[in-house]
C-alpha positions as CSV (number, residue, x, y, z in Angstrom):
1,M,-14.4,-15.6,-7.3
2,K,-13.0,-12.1,-6.8
3,I,-14.8,-9.3,-4.9
4,T,-13.4,-5.8,-4.8
5,T,-14.0,-2.6,-2.9
6,W,-13.0,0.8,-4.3
7,N,-13.8,4.3,-3.1
8,V,-13.5,6.1,-6.5
9,N,-14.0,9.6,-5.1
10,S,-16.4,10.7,-7.9
11,L,-17.4,8.2,-10.6
12,T,-17.8,11.1,-13.0
13,A,-14.1,11.9,-12.6
14,R,-13.0,8.3,-12.4
15,L,-15.2,6.3,-14.8
16,Q,-12.4,5.7,-17.3
17,H,-10.2,4.4,-14.5
18,V,-12.9,2.0,-13.5
19,L,-13.4,0.8,-17.0
20,D,-9.6,0.4,-17.5
21,W,-9.2,-1.4,-14.3
22,L,-12.0,-3.8,-14.9
23,G,-10.6,-4.4,-18.4
24,A,-7.3,-5.5,-16.9
25,D,-8.8,-7.3,-13.8
26,P,-12.4,-8.4,-14.5
27,V,-13.5,-9.2,-11.0
28,D,-16.9,-10.8,-10.3
29,V,-18.2,-8.0,-8.1
30,L,-17.0,-4.5,-7.7
31,A,-18.3,-2.4,-4.8
32,L,-18.0,1.3,-5.3
33,Q,-18.2,4.2,-2.8
34,E,-18.4,7.9,-3.1
35,L,-20.1,7.9,-6.5
36,K,-21.1,11.6,-6.0
37,M,-23.9,11.3,-8.5
38,T,-27.6,10.6,-8.7
39,D,-28.9,7.3,-10.1
40,D,-30.1,9.0,-13.3
41,K,-26.5,10.1,-14.0
42,F,-25.0,6.6,-13.5
43,P,-23.2,5.1,-16.5
44,F,-25.2,1.9,-16.7
45,D,-24.6,1.5,-20.5
46,A,-20.8,1.9,-20.3
47,L,-20.6,-0.8,-17.7
48,R,-23.0,-3.1,-19.4
49,E,-20.9,-3.0,-22.5
50,I,-18.0,-4.6,-20.5
51,G,-20.3,-7.2,-18.9
52,Y,-21.5,-5.6,-15.6
53,E,-24.9,-4.9,-14.3
54,A,-25.1,-2.2,-11.7
55,T,-27.2,-1.8,-8.6
56,V,-27.0,1.8,-7.4
57,F,-27.9,4.0,-4.5
58,G,-26.7,7.4,-5.6
59,Q,-26.6,10.9,-4.1
60,K,-25.8,14.3,-5.6
61,T,-22.4,15.8,-4.7
62,Y,-21.7,13.4,-1.7
63,N,-21.8,9.8,-0.8
64,G,-23.4,7.2,-3.1
65,V,-22.7,3.4,-3.4
66,A,-23.1,0.8,-6.0
67,L,-22.6,-3.0,-6.7
68,L,-21.3,-4.0,-10.1
69,S,-21.7,-7.7,-10.8
70,R,-21.3,-10.1,-13.7
71,T,-24.3,-12.1,-12.3
72,P,-27.7,-10.9,-11.1
73,V,-27.9,-9.2,-7.7
74,E,-31.0,-10.3,-5.8
75,G,-32.7,-9.1,-2.6
76,V,-31.3,-5.5,-2.7
77,T,-31.7,-3.3,0.3
78,R,-30.5,0.3,0.8
79,N,-29.2,1.8,4.0
80,I,-29.5,0.4,7.5
81,A,-33.0,-0.9,8.4
82,G,-34.5,1.1,11.2
83,F,-31.9,3.9,11.1
84,S,-33.1,7.2,9.7
85,D,-30.4,8.6,7.4
86,E,-30.5,11.1,4.6
87,S,-27.1,9.9,3.2
88,S,-26.8,7.1,0.6
89,R,-24.2,4.9,2.5
90,V,-25.1,1.2,2.3
91,I,-26.3,-1.1,-0.5
92,A,-26.7,-4.8,0.0
93,G,-27.6,-7.7,-2.3
94,T,-27.1,-11.4,-2.8
95,V,-25.1,-13.0,-5.7
96,D,-24.2,-16.5,-6.6
97,G,-20.8,-17.6,-5.3
98,P,-18.6,-20.6,-4.8
99,G,-20.5,-22.9,-2.4
100,G,-23.8,-21.0,-2.5
101,P,-25.3,-17.5,-2.3
102,L,-23.2,-14.7,-1.0
103,R,-24.7,-11.6,0.8
104,I,-22.6,-8.5,-0.2
105,V,-22.9,-5.5,2.1
106,N,-21.2,-2.4,0.6
107,G,-20.8,0.6,2.9
108,Y,-19.4,4.1,2.8
109,F,-18.9,4.5,6.5
110,V,-19.3,8.0,8.1
111,N,-16.0,10.0,8.2
112,G,-16.7,11.6,11.6
113,Q,-14.6,14.7,11.1
114,A,-13.1,14.9,14.6
115,P,-13.8,13.6,18.1
116,G,-16.1,15.8,20.1
117,T,-18.1,17.0,17.0
118,D,-21.7,16.4,16.0
119,K,-20.3,14.4,13.0
120,F,-18.4,12.1,15.3
121,D,-21.5,11.5,17.4
122,Y,-23.3,10.7,14.1
123,K,-20.6,8.2,13.3
124,M,-20.9,6.5,16.6
125,S,-24.7,6.2,16.2
126,W,-24.3,5.0,12.7
127,L,-21.8,2.3,13.7
128,R,-24.0,1.1,16.5
129,A,-27.0,0.8,14.1
130,L,-24.8,-1.0,11.6
131,R,-23.7,-3.6,14.1
132,D,-27.2,-4.3,15.3
133,W,-28.5,-4.6,11.7
134,L,-25.6,-6.8,10.6
135,R,-26.4,-9.2,13.5
136,E,-29.8,-9.7,11.8
137,E,-28.2,-9.9,8.3
138,L,-25.8,-12.6,9.4
139,A,-28.6,-14.6,11.0
140,A,-30.5,-14.5,7.6
141,H,-27.3,-14.8,5.4
142,P,-24.5,-16.7,7.1
143,R,-22.3,-16.4,4.0
144,L,-21.8,-12.6,4.2
145,V,-19.1,-10.1,3.0
146,L,-19.0,-6.6,4.5
147,L,-16.8,-4.3,2.5
148,G,-16.2,-0.7,1.8
149,D,-14.5,2.5,3.0
150,F,-14.7,2.1,6.8
151,N,-12.9,5.3,7.7
152,I,-11.3,3.4,10.5
153,A,-7.6,2.3,10.8
154,P,-8.2,-0.6,13.2
155,E,-4.6,-1.1,14.4
156,D,-1.5,1.0,14.8
157,R,0.1,-0.9,11.9
158,D,-2.7,0.4,9.7
159,S,-1.4,4.0,10.0
160,Y,1.8,5.7,8.8
161,D,2.0,7.6,12.1
162,P,0.1,5.9,14.9
163,V,1.8,7.9,17.6
164,G,1.4,11.4,16.1
165,L,-2.2,10.6,15.0
166,A,-3.2,8.8,18.2
167,E,-6.9,9.5,19.1
168,T,-7.4,11.6,16.0
169,I,-10.1,10.7,13.5
170,H,-9.8,7.2,12.1
171,H,-7.6,6.3,15.1
172,T,-9.7,6.8,18.1
173,T,-10.3,4.2,20.7
174,E,-14.1,4.5,20.1
175,E,-13.8,3.8,16.4
176,R,-11.5,0.9,16.9
177,H,-13.9,-0.5,19.5
178,H,-16.7,-0.5,16.9
179,F,-14.4,-2.2,14.4
180,Q,-13.7,-4.9,16.9
181,A,-17.4,-5.2,17.7
182,L,-18.0,-6.0,14.0
183,L,-15.4,-8.8,14.2
184,E,-17.1,-10.1,17.3
185,L,-20.3,-10.7,15.3
186,G,-18.4,-13.5,13.6
187,L,-16.5,-11.6,10.9
188,A,-12.8,-11.8,10.0
189,D,-10.6,-9.2,8.4
190,A,-9.7,-10.9,5.1
191,F,-6.5,-8.8,4.7
192,R,-5.2,-10.0,8.0
193,L,-5.7,-13.7,7.2
194,F,-2.4,-13.5,5.4
195,E,1.1,-12.3,6.0
196,Q,1.2,-8.8,4.4
197,P,4.0,-6.4,3.7
198,E,4.6,-3.7,6.4
199,K,3.2,-0.3,5.8
200,S,0.3,-1.6,3.6
201,Y,-2.2,1.1,3.1
202,S,-5.3,1.7,0.9
203,W,-5.6,5.5,1.2
204,W,-3.1,8.4,0.8
205,D,-3.8,12.1,1.1
206,Y,-3.5,14.1,-2.1
207,R,-1.5,16.7,-0.1
208,M,2.2,16.8,0.9
209,L,3.2,14.0,-1.4
210,G,1.1,11.6,0.6
211,Y,1.4,8.7,-1.8
212,Q,5.0,9.3,-2.9
213,K,6.0,9.2,0.8
214,N,3.6,6.4,1.6
215,R,1.9,8.5,4.3
216,G,-1.2,6.3,4.2
217,L,-3.9,4.6,6.1
218,R,-5.6,1.2,5.7
219,I,-9.2,2.2,6.0
220,D,-10.8,0.2,3.1
221,H,-11.6,-3.3,4.4
222,I,-13.2,-6.6,3.5
223,L,-14.7,-8.6,6.3
224,V,-15.9,-12.1,5.7
225,S,-18.2,-14.3,7.9
226,Q,-16.8,-17.4,9.5
227,P,-18.3,-19.9,7.0
228,L,-16.4,-18.1,4.2
229,V,-13.0,-17.9,6.0
230,P,-11.8,-21.4,4.7
231,Q,-12.6,-20.2,1.1
232,V,-10.5,-17.1,1.2
233,T,-7.2,-17.6,-0.7
234,A,-6.0,-14.1,-1.0
235,C,-6.7,-10.4,-0.1
236,D,-4.6,-7.7,-1.8
237,I,-4.4,-3.9,-2.2
238,D,-3.8,-2.8,-5.8
239,R,-1.7,0.4,-5.7
240,V,-1.4,0.7,-9.5
241,P,-4.5,2.9,-10.0
242,R,-3.2,5.3,-7.3
243,K,-0.3,6.1,-9.7
244,W,-2.6,7.0,-12.6
245,P,-3.3,10.7,-13.6
246,K,-5.9,12.3,-11.4
247,P,-6.5,9.2,-9.3
248,S,-8.8,8.5,-6.5
249,D,-7.1,8.8,-3.2
250,H,-8.1,5.2,-2.4
251,A,-6.8,2.0,-4.0
252,P,-8.9,-1.1,-4.8
253,V,-8.9,-4.0,-2.3
254,T,-9.8,-7.5,-3.6
255,V,-10.6,-10.7,-1.8
256,T,-10.4,-14.1,-3.7
257,L,-12.7,-17.0,-2.7
258,A,-11.9,-20.5,-3.9
């Protein structure tokens, strides 16, 4: 079973990329972030034609998340229970997987802008609420996958310039503490379960030849609960779509479960 996360940075602009990519690599579940469209604009029919049903939590202009699945998604919830939020950032649902049901939690984490800003404070509050809610989700669904655009580079090796960017957004001690707190709930970073090439990133700035110079960050993650760790056989970043015309600035990340 293959499960993928991909921040498409506008599904309106990148729908054909999604269709082409799924045609070449028909994963079982595709979690999308930054749809930048309302539910009524979502291309349900185009995706249904290639075998995917969509569960959507859209928003005009900004944010928006979706789960595309080849099998039904049950028990769908939207956003973090008990946390008041006007942004469409989280969608969760349960699918059939190898060994039993899988809870999939797809998140478009808060960017945070810069330390010391109101947006950074919102990010810290959101991350605390996410952790507390996930503790309950894990108790109810021990076989859980948390994936999405985390907007956090958890280690120095996840940044092209860890010294120059130290304590800037995505690199702060506070953000990394929250990432570690998620792992301490009983989650594992699927990408780091394997030996990976150096300078492996999932996001590159459009500016200053960011992709061509590999000035990137690994901020798109897939965390798996401990009962799933023995089933993980691979976790890879697919850089190919980043080379396409008018690409998203993010690349798909896929975990494979035996």
